[in-house]
C-alpha positions, 0 to 999 in steps of 0.5 A: 500500500502506498503512503498518501504522500507518495500516492499524491506525488505519483498522481502529480507525475501523471498530471505532469506527463498529461500536461507535458509539463517537463519542468514539473516532471523534472522536479518531481522525479527526484522525490518519487520512486519512478519505478513504483507501479501506479494504478490507472483505470484498474491497470498498473503502469510505471510512469515510463509506461504511462509516458510511452502509452501517451506517446510523450517522447520528451517525458520518456527521455526525461524519466529514463535520465532520472532513473526509470527502468526500461524493461519491467513488466507491471501488471501486463506490459512494459513501456516498449509494448505500449510504444509498439502498440501505439505506433510510436517509432521514436519511443520504440527506438529510444527504449531499445537503445536504452536497453529495453528487453525486446524478448519480454512477454506480457501475461498473454504471451505477447511481445512488443512485436506482437502488439505492433503487428496486432495494431498494424504498425509494420515498420515497428514490427519489422524493427522489433523482429530484427532485434529479436533475431539478433538476440537469437543469433547471439544466443546461438553463437554463444551456444556454439562456442561452448 
């Protein structure tokens, strides 16, 4: 259970993202656990996942700079899955360069690539498939070395 002051702070983070208030989010980021899931409409998301869902690249970038983890799955999805589903190539690319795990699966067994395919975002699905293939090839090469 979140303390009342922490819940208020996390709601302020969501409001800053919604209002695209970069300065306010920057101030809040130092006093809030950015990786603590927040319940929104019955679903748990991190601030980063919420910013990715909203398609707010500046907010995603700031949250990562302030310590938001890029790969955790909260409730059902991670930030990369939200960005892929929303068709936001810029956020997908940023999350990948920051170490997001393209192999993560939702509770339903879907990857970010699956969400991109389901939503008709061909370019993003091709990029994510390529990243998945690289990981598989690296794992295969590693096994062959042994």
